[in-house]
C-alpha positions in Angstrom: -0.7 -18.7 8.2 -4.3 -17.7 9.0 -5.5 -15.9 12.1 -8.9 -14.7 13.2 -9.1 -11.1 14.1 -11.9 -8.9 15.4 -12.4 -5.5 13.8 -14.7 -2.7 14.8 -17.5 -2.0 12.4 -16.2 1.5 11.4 -12.8 -0.1 10.5 -14.5 -2.7 8.4 -16.4 0.0 6.5 -13.2 2.0 5.9 -11.3 -1.1 4.6 -14.3 -2.0 2.5 -14.3 1.5 0.9 -10.6 1.3 0.3 -11.1 -2.1 -1.4 -13.7 -0.7 -3.7 -11.7 2.5 -4.5 -8.6 0.5 -5.4 -10.4 -2.5 -7.1 -9.1 -4.9 -4.5 -10.9 -7.6 -2.4 -11.4 -6.9 1.3 -8.5 -9.2 2.4 -6.0 -7.7 0.0 -7.0 -4.2 1.0 -6.6 -5.1 4.7 -3.1 -6.6 4.1 -2.1 -3.5 2.1 -3.3 -1.1 4.7 -1.6 -3.1 7.4 1.6 -3.1 5.5 1.6 0.6 5.0 0.7 1.1 8.7 3.6 -1.1 9.9 6.0 0.6 7.5 4.8 4.0 8.8 5.5 2.9 12.4 9.0 1.8 11.4 9.6 5.0 9.4 7.9 7.9 11.3 9.7 10.4 9.1 7.7 9.3 6.0 4.1 10.0 5.3 1.7 7.2 4.3 1.5 8.8 0.8 5.3 8.5 0.5 5.3 4.9 1.6 2.5 4.1 -0.8 4.5 5.8 -3.7 7.6 3.7 -2.7 5.6 0.5 -2.7 4.1 1.4 -6.1 7.6 2.2 -7.5 8.9 -1.1 -6.2 6.1 -3.0 -7.9 6.7 -1.2 -11.2 10.5 -2.0 -11.0 9.8 -5.6 -10.2 7.3 -5.7 -13.2 10.0 -4.2 -15.5 8.0 -1.0 -16.2 10.8 1.4 -15.5 13.2 3.1 -17.9 16.5 4.6 -17.2 16.6 8.3 -16.5 19.2 10.1 -18.7 20.2 13.6 -17.8 20.2 14.7 -21.5 16.4 13.8 -21.6 15.6 16.4 -18.9 
C-alpha cells in the first residue's frame, strides 16, 4: 500500500543522511527508521541501538550467517 506523507525539511535531511551513511535509498531508510521508532515505542525499556542490533541479528539468522556457540569455545 502506498500513502503520501508530508515531512518537515529537517527530517528529510536527517533521513537522507541516514540513507547515505547506510548505503540505502531514501525510502528504505525511512521505513527502517520508522520500524525502529515503532519498536522503541512498543519496548520503552530498550534503546534504539539495542533494537537495531536485534534487527541485524535477526537478519543474520535468516540469512544463515550464524554459528552455534559452544561453551568449550569460550
